[in-house]
C-alpha positions, 0 to 999 in steps of 0.5 A, a space after each residue: 477660210 473657204 476657197 468656196 466663199 466669194 469674199 475669201 481672197 486666199 491662195 492655196 499651195 499644193 505640194 504633189 500627193 499631199 493634202 490638205 493644201 496649205 492656205 495662205 490668206 490675202 496679205 500673208 506670206 510664206 517661205 519655201 525651200 528644201 528639207 531632207 531633199 524635199 520641197 517644203 512650204 511654211 514659216 520656217 526661216 530656214 526655208 530660204 528658196 524663196 517666198 510667196 506673198 498673197 495679195 487680193 487675186 494675184 500673188 507675188 513670187 520672190 527668188 531668194 536664191 544666189 543662182 538659178 531661175 524659177 519658172 511659173 507656168 500657167 496651167 490654164 494657158 498655152 505655154 505662158 510663163 514667168 521666169 523669176 531670176 535669182 535675187 528677184 523679189 515681189 514678181 506679180 504672178 497673174 495666173 490663177 492655176 500655176 505650177 512653180 518649178 524651182 529646178 530642171 531635172 529629176 526629183 522633188 522640184 515643183 508645187 502647184 499654186 491655186 489663186 483666186 478667180 480674178 475680178 474683171 476690171 471693166 464690163 465688155 460693151 459687146 462690140 467688135 467683130 470676131 476675127 474667126 468663124 467659130 462655127 467654120 471648118 477651118 476653125 475646127 482645123 485651127 483648134 486641132 492644131 492648137 489642142 496639144 499645147 492647150 493640153 500640155 501647157 505649150 510643151 507639145 508639138 504642132 500636129 501634122 495634117 495627117 494627125 489633124 485629120 486623124 483627130 477630126 475623124 475621132 470628132 466625127 468629121 471626115 477631112 483629108 490631108 489636102 483639105 486640112 492644108 487648104 484650111 491651114 493656107 486660108 488661115 495663114 491669109 486670114 491671120 495676116 501672115 506672109 510666109 517667107 520664100 522657102 518656108 515649109 508647111 511646118 512653118 505655116 502651122 507653127 505660125 498660125 498656132 503661135 498667133 492663135 494662142 498668143 491672141 486668145 483666138 483659140 482657148 480651152 473652152 473651144 476644145 468642145 468644137 472637136 469632141 471625141 477621145 483625146 489620145 493620152 487623156 485620162 478618164 474618170 472624174 476628180 478635180 476639174 483643175 487637176 484633170 486640166 493640168 494632167 491632160 497631155 497630148 502627145 504624152 510627155 516622157 519626162 515622168 514628172 511624178 513628184 513627192 513633196 512635204 508640206 510644213 507650217 513651220 
């Protein structure tokens, strides 16, 4: 069954550095666990860490362990994740590109799951007025503020006004720190947030970023509003999804380079 076939509704499970990925057709399930210190995915009943079930355009995650919570991160989102606590079975995962992390710390502890593209439930009617003007300067500032979390799945800090000004300069836009702060103040009012007395500018930046990402006011496709080279962004070709998962700004320091082995039992 080919993922390129639109009729094929299969889930792909990819362990770091291993190819090809394990393909899980619609309606099938697979176990995962550790063997010789490495994550293994297959049908072997000795693999007892958990189970993945494929259903149409989503999948279910079960944590068969007695202790420990698994985390499923949306690699195309901005910090979205689902926690699967020990003993929980059949937790639906709606993400198309996910990283499943079983433990915290060094070693072989994660793998990637590719789900089919989701079918739209309804057709949009084209109505509604956008809250933000995506062609405006303040929107470029907002995209700059959100960019690190869009590229690093929510793990990066919000840039300072000086960093936003430098990022815009790389995109060919000259804007000073005072002007950046002006646009941030405007965004705070535009988004209807009221800063409590004594709150710092850092609070304002964090708040507008949280709201913008929570309600999809800024999405990965908006990154083209700020062209130019991004610090830490890998150059070259390759799989777009893999590049998206690898783009980090600022660079992470956890050194996550995991090895794992796939098994079909």
